[in-house]
Structure formats: C-alpha cells, structure tokens
N, CA, C and O atoms as CSV, one atom per row, in Angstrom:
chain,resi,resn,atom,element,x,y,z
A,1,MET,N,N,93.927,101.997,98.780
A,1,MET,CA,C,94.131,100.768,99.529
A,1,MET,C,C,94.151,101.026,101.023
A,1,MET,O,O,93.906,100.116,101.816
A,2,THR,N,N,94.440,102.256,101.413
A,2,THR,CA,C,94.496,102.532,102.846
A,2,THR,C,C,93.139,102.308,103.503
A,2,THR,O,O,93.063,101.730,104.588
A,3,CYS,N,N,92.076,102.756,102.859
A,3,CYS,CA,C,90.729,102.549,103.410
A,3,CYS,C,C,90.333,101.078,103.345
A,3,CYS,O,O,89.764,100.533,104.291
A,4,GLU,N,N,90.640,100.451,102.228
A,4,GLU,CA,C,90.281,99.047,102.024
A,4,GLU,C,C,90.882,98.142,103.095
A,4,GLU,O,O,90.243,97.182,103.525
A,5,PHE,N,N,92.106,98.442,103.528
A,5,PHE,CA,C,92.796,97.593,104.497
A,5,PHE,C,C,92.956,98.239,105.874
A,5,PHE,O,O,93.609,97.678,106.754
A,6,SER,N,N,92.367,99.407,106.057
A,6,SER,CA,C,92.424,100.127,107.345
A,6,SER,C,C,93.858,100.326,107.837
A,6,SER,O,O,94.184,100.033,108.987
A,7,ILE,N,N,94.703,100.831,106.938
A,7,ILE,CA,C,96.083,101.164,107.303
A,7,ILE,C,C,96.349,102.604,106.878
A,7,ILE,O,O,95.592,103.175,106.093
A,8,THR,N,N,97.411,103.179,107.390
A,8,THR,CA,C,97.747,104.554,107.020
A,8,THR,C,C,98.543,104.573,105.712
A,8,THR,O,O,99.135,103.572,105.308
A,9,ALA,N,N,98.539,105.729,105.070
A,9,ALA,CA,C,99.339,105.903,103.856
A,9,ALA,C,C,100.816,105.709,104.186
A,9,ALA,O,O,101.567,105.160,103.380
A,10,ARG,N,N,101.227,106.154,105.356
A,10,ARG,CA,C,102.629,106.001,105.776
A,10,ARG,C,C,103.006,104.522,105.872
A,10,ARG,O,O,104.105,104.138,105.470
A,11,THR,N,N,102.113,103.698,106.396
A,11,THR,CA,C,102.380,102.259,106.485
A,11,THR,C,C,102.547,101.669,105.094
A,11,THR,O,O,103.455,100.873,104.851
A,12,LEU,N,N,101.674,102.060,104.194
A,12,LEU,CA,C,101.751,101.573,102.816
A,12,LEU,C,C,103.076,101.982,102.179
A,12,LEU,O,O,103.726,101.170,101.521
A,13,ARG,N,N,103.478,103.234,102.372
A,13,ARG,CA,C,104.754,103.714,101.830
A,13,ARG,C,C,105.931,102.990,102.473
A,13,ARG,O,O,106.923,102.704,101.803
A,14,TYR,N,N,105.830,102.696,103.754
A,14,TYR,CA,C,106.906,101.978,104.448
A,14,TYR,C,C,107.098,100.587,103.840
A,14,TYR,O,O,108.229,100.161,103.606
A,15,TYR,N,N,106.001,99.886,103.588
A,15,TYR,CA,C,106.110,98.567,102.960
A,15,TYR,C,C,106.730,98.688,101.573
A,15,TYR,O,O,107.466,97.803,101.137
A,16,GLU,N,N,106.432,99.774,100.889
A,16,GLU,CA,C,107.040,100.027,99.584
A,16,GLU,C,C,108.545,100.284,99.741
A,16,GLU,O,O,109.351,99.736,98.990
A,17,GLU,N,N,108.915,101.113,100.710
A,17,GLU,CA,C,110.337,101.408,100.964
A,17,GLU,C,C,111.121,100.146,101.309
A,17,GLU,O,O,112.289,100.012,100.945
A,18,GLU,N,N,110.476,99.230,102.007
A,18,GLU,CA,C,111.124,97.981,102.407
A,18,GLU,C,C,111.134,96.942,101.279
A,18,GLU,O,O,111.708,95.865,101.436
A,19,GLY,N,N,110.503,97.260,100.147
A,19,GLY,CA,C,110.492,96.355,99.000
A,19,GLY,C,C,109.438,95.270,99.073
A,19,GLY,O,O,109.464,94.328,98.281
A,20,LEU,N,N,108.507,95.387,100.016
A,20,LEU,CA,C,107.457,94.377,100.141
A,20,LEU,C,C,106.363,94.578,99.101
A,20,LEU,O,O,105.767,93.609,98.630
A,21,LEU,N,N,106.101,95.814,98.746
A,21,LEU,CA,C,105.137,96.162,97.698
A,21,LEU,C,C,105.840,97.040,96.675
A,21,LEU,O,O,106.605,97.935,97.034
A,22,ILE,N,N,105.578,96.782,95.405
A,22,ILE,CA,C,106.183,97.598,94.347
A,22,ILE,C,C,105.083,97.956,93.346
A,22,ILE,O,O,104.903,97.268,92.342
A,23,PRO,N,N,104.348,99.037,93.626
A,23,PRO,CA,C,103.253,99.414,92.725
A,23,PRO,C,C,103.774,100.050,91.441
A,23,PRO,O,O,104.881,100.587,91.394
A,24,PHE,N,N,102.941,99.974,90.393
A,24,PHE,CA,C,103.240,100.721,89.174
A,24,PHE,C,C,103.045,102.188,89.504
A,24,PHE,O,O,102.286,102.536,90.408
A,25,ARG,N,N,103.733,103.044,88.766
A,25,ARG,CA,C,103.566,104.485,88.980
A,25,ARG,C,C,103.184,105.157,87.675
A,25,ARG,O,O,103.697,104.836,86.603
A,26,ARG,N,N,102.279,106.084,87.805
A,26,ARG,CA,C,101.924,106.964,86.692
A,26,ARG,C,C,102.081,108.373,87.242
A,26,ARG,O,O,101.185,108.892,87.908
A,27,GLY,N,N,103.222,108.988,86.960
A,27,GLY,CA,C,103.553,110.268,87.586
A,27,GLY,C,C,103.777,110.036,89.072
A,27,GLY,O,O,104.587,109.195,89.461
A,28,SER,N,N,103.061,110.780,89.894
A,28,SER,CA,C,103.198,110.595,91.342
A,28,SER,C,C,102.132,109.653,91.901
A,28,SER,O,O,102.079,109.414,93.108
A,29,THR,N,N,101.280,109.118,91.016
A,29,THR,CA,C,100.208,108.219,91.440
A,29,THR,C,C,100.692,106.780,91.441
A,29,THR,O,O,101.317,106.322,90.485
A,30,ARG,N,N,100.398,106.077,92.514
A,30,ARG,CA,C,100.737,104.658,92.605
A,30,ARG,C,C,99.515,103.844,92.192
A,30,ARG,O,O,98.395,104.124,92.621
A,31,LEU,N,N,99.740,102.841,91.359
A,31,LEU,CA,C,98.656,101.982,90.889
A,31,LEU,C,C,98.894,100.573,91.414
A,31,LEU,O,O,99.903,99.941,91.099
A,32,TYR,N,N,97.954,100.090,92.220
A,32,TYR,CA,C,98.095,98.777,92.844
A,32,TYR,C,C,97.256,97.750,92.098
A,32,TYR,O,O,96.090,97.992,91.785
A,33,THR,N,N,97.859,96.605,91.819
A,33,THR,CA,C,97.186,95.518,91.111
A,33,THR,C,C,96.516,94.578,92.116
A,33,THR,O,O,96.666,94.735,93.327
A,34,GLN,N,N,95.781,93.610,91.596
A,34,GLN,CA,C,95.191,92.575,92.454
A,34,GLN,C,C,96.293,91.800,93.167
A,34,GLN,O,O,96.126,91.405,94.322
A,35,THR,N,N,97.411,91.580,92.491
A,35,THR,CA,C,98.544,90.893,93.117
A,35,THR,C,C,99.074,91.712,94.289
A,35,THR,O,O,99.417,91.150,95.329
A,36,ASP,N,N,99.145,93.034,94.133
A,36,ASP,CA,C,99.570,93.898,95.239
A,36,ASP,C,C,98.609,93.781,96.420
A,36,ASP,O,O,99.038,93.732,97.573
A,37,ARG,N,N,97.316,93.738,96.133
A,37,ARG,CA,C,96.315,93.595,97.200
A,37,ARG,C,C,96.498,92.259,97.921
A,37,ARG,O,O,96.419,92.186,99.148
A,38,HIS,N,N,96.740,91.216,97.147
A,38,HIS,CA,C,96.975,89.892,97.730
A,38,HIS,C,C,98.220,89.921,98.622
A,38,HIS,O,O,98.207,89.383,99.729
A,39,LYS,N,N,99.286,90.546,98.140
A,39,LYS,CA,C,100.520,90.660,98.931
A,39,LYS,C,C,100.276,91.430,100.220
A,39,LYS,O,O,100.749,91.032,101.285
A,40,LEU,N,N,99.537,92.533,100.124
A,40,LEU,CA,C,99.271,93.330,101.319
A,40,LEU,C,C,98.468,92.521,102.331
A,40,LEU,O,O,98.711,92.611,103.534
A,41,LYS,N,N,97.515,91.733,101.849
A,41,LYS,CA,C,96.754,90.848,102.741
A,41,LYS,C,C,97.699,89.903,103.476
A,41,LYS,O,O,97.578,89.713,104.686
A,42,GLN,N,N,98.642,89.311,102.738
A,42,GLN,CA,C,99.611,88.394,103.344
A,42,GLN,C,C,100.510,89.124,104.341
A,42,GLN,O,O,100.808,88.594,105.412
A,43,ILE,N,N,100.941,90.331,103.996
A,43,ILE,CA,C,101.798,91.119,104.889
A,43,ILE,C,C,101.073,91.388,106.204
A,43,ILE,O,O,101.637,91.197,107.282
A,44,LEU,N,N,99.824,91.831,106.111
A,44,LEU,CA,C,99.072,92.172,107.317
A,44,LEU,C,C,98.782,90.941,108.170
A,44,LEU,O,O,98.808,91.019,109.398
A,45,ARG,N,N,98.509,89.814,107.535
A,45,ARG,CA,C,98.314,88.564,108.301
A,45,ARG,C,C,99.594,88.175,109.025
A,45,ARG,O,O,99.565,87.794,110.196
A,46,ALA,N,N,100.709,88.271,108.326
A,46,ALA,CA,C,101.998,87.912,108.927
A,46,ALA,C,C,102.342,88.855,110.079
A,46,ALA,O,O,102.868,88.412,111.100
A,47,LYS,N,N,102.052,90.149,109.928
A,47,LYS,CA,C,102.306,91.106,111.013
A,47,LYS,C,C,101.473,90.767,112.249
A,47,LYS,O,O,101.946,90.907,113.376
A,48,ARG,N,N,100.231,90.321,112.035
A,48,ARG,CA,C,99.366,89.964,113.173
A,48,ARG,C,C,99.940,88.819,113.989
A,48,ARG,O,O,99.729,88.756,115.200
A,49,VAL,N,N,100.666,87.910,113.338
A,49,VAL,CA,C,101.256,86.779,114.073
A,49,VAL,C,C,102.739,87.017,114.364
A,49,VAL,O,O,103.504,86.082,114.599
A,50,LYS,N,N,103.120,88.299,114.340
A,50,LYS,CA,C,104.439,88.753,114.807
A,50,LYS,C,C,105.621,88.379,113.917
A,50,LYS,O,O,106.741,88.248,114.411
A,51,PHE,N,N,105.394,88.204,112.606
A,51,PHE,CA,C,106.521,88.017,111.690
A,51,PHE,C,C,107.316,89.316,111.630
A,51,PHE,O,O,106.737,90.398,111.726
A,52,SER,N,N,108.619,89.224,111.476
A,52,SER,CA,C,109.445,90.408,111.229
A,52,SER,C,C,109.304,90.783,109.752
A,52,SER,O,O,108.830,89.979,108.949
A,53,LEU,N,N,109.710,91.993,109.397
A,53,LEU,CA,C,109.656,92.384,107.984
A,53,LEU,C,C,110.566,91.507,107.140
A,53,LEU,O,O,110.248,91.198,105.992
A,54,SER,N,N,111.691,91.107,107.706
A,54,SER,CA,C,112.598,90.203,107.000
A,54,SER,C,C,111.917,88.854,106.755
A,54,SER,O,O,112.022,88.283,105.670
A,55,GLY,N,N,111.226,88.360,107.765
A,55,GLY,CA,C,110.494,87.101,107.632
A,55,GLY,C,C,109.376,87.204,106.617
A,55,GLY,O,O,109.123,86.268,105.858
A,56,ILE,N,N,108.707,88.348,106.606
A,56,ILE,CA,C,107.629,88.565,105.642
A,56,ILE,C,C,108.193,88.596,104.228
A,56,ILE,O,O,107.606,88.025,103.308
A,57,SER,N,N,109.320,89.255,104.056
A,57,SER,CA,C,109.968,89.313,102.745
A,57,SER,C,C,110.320,87.908,102.256
A,57,SER,O,O,110.095,87.572,101.094
A,58,ASP,N,N,110.872,87.095,103.153
A,58,ASP,CA,C,111.204,85.707,102.805
A,58,ASP,C,C,109.948,84.926,102.438
A,58,ASP,O,O,109.941,84.171,101.467
A,59,MET,N,N,108.884,85.112,103.221
A,59,MET,CA,C,107.632,84.408,102.968
A,59,MET,C,C,107.066,84.789,101.602
A,59,MET,O,O,106.621,83.921,100.850
A,60,LEU,N,N,107.082,86.079,101.279
A,60,LEU,CA,C,106.552,86.525,99.991
A,60,LEU,C,C,107.353,85.949,98.829
A,60,LEU,O,O,106.792,85.646,97.776
A,61,ALA,N,N,108.649,85.799,99.013
A,61,ALA,CA,C,109.493,85.216,97.964
A,61,ALA,C,C,109.116,83.758,97.716
A,61,ALA,O,O,109.186,83.277,96.585
A,62,ILE,N,N,108.720,83.065,98.767
A,62,ILE,CA,C,108.349,81.651,98.650
A,62,ILE,C,C,106.932,81.501,98.119
A,62,ILE,O,O,106.679,80.699,97.220
A,63,VAL,N,N,106.011,82.275,98.678
A,63,VAL,CA,C,104.592,82.144,98.344
A,63,VAL,C,C,104.297,82.612,96.931
A,63,VAL,O,O,103.555,81.955,96.200
A,64,GLY,N,N,104.872,83.744,96.537
A,64,GLY,CA,C,104.679,84.236,95.174
A,64,GLY,C,C,103.320,84.835,94.929
A,64,GLY,O,O,102.761,85.518,95.787
A,65,LYS,N,N,102.789,84.572,93.740
A,65,LYS,CA,C,101.542,85.187,93.291
A,65,LYS,C,C,100.327,84.456,93.849
A,65,LYS,O,O,100.424,83.308,94.283
A,66,PRO,N,N,99.158,85.149,93.832
A,66,PRO,CA,C,97.936,84.510,94.327
A,66,PRO,C,C,97.488,83.395,93.395
A,66,PRO,O,O,97.798,83.418,92.204
A,67,PRO,N,N,96.756,82.413,93.934
A,67,PRO,CA,C,96.199,81.376,93.067
A,67,PRO,C,C,95.253,82.007,92.049
A,67,PRO,O,O,94.759,83.113,92.266
A,68,ASP,N,N,94.999,81.313,90.940
A,68,ASP,CA,C,94.157,81.852,89.870
A,68,ASP,C,C,92.792,82.310,90.363
A,68,ASP,O,O,92.282,83.321,89.882
A,69,ASP,N,N,92.183,81.592,91.313
A,69,ASP,CA,C,90.846,81.956,91.774
A,69,ASP,C,C,90.838,83.221,92.624
A,69,ASP,O,O,89.760,83.746,92.903
A,70,GLU,N,N,91.993,83.734,93.049
A,70,GLU,CA,C,92.056,84.963,93.836
A,70,GLU,C,C,92.481,86.164,93.001
A,70,GLU,O,O,92.575,87.269,93.536
A,71,LYS,N,N,92.739,85.986,91.719
A,71,LYS,CA,C,93.219,87.082,90.879
A,71,LYS,C,C,92.111,88.046,90.484
A,71,LYS,O,O,92.400,89.192,90.140
A,72,SER,N,N,90.886,87.632,90.523
A,72,SER,CA,C,89.808,88.507,90.050
A,72,SER,C,C,89.360,89.514,91.058
A,72,SER,O,O,88.460,90.307,90.780
C-alpha cells in the first residue's frame, strides 16, 4: 500500500498505532482489505485539509465502510 498511496511504511504503521487502520495479520505480514484502502484514502484526504488525527478518527467512526460500488 505504500507504493499505491505514495506514503512511507512508517506512516502506515503510525496510522495503525493510532487505531485508524487495523489490518489482518498473518505472522508478521499485514493484509489490507479494500475497506482498509478506502479508509486510507479518507485519512489522506482529511490530512490534506488539515484534519487532526483525532478528527480523522471521529470522521471514520461516522463515515464507516465504503459504499457497495467502491468495494470492488
């Protein structure tokens, strides 16, 4: 996902540490779903418009999962 979204692995791990992303794990490998990708898109958009991490967390709680047409 780091290449797909042009972010560092550290940034991805930080969002995980903050509870914004919670990937499945298989051993030490993290597995990201389409929902995780959708969440990361929302996180990065919110960061661009200067949302705080707390604000992003609140927004994700309200917004929830992607619409059906974005799940594929």
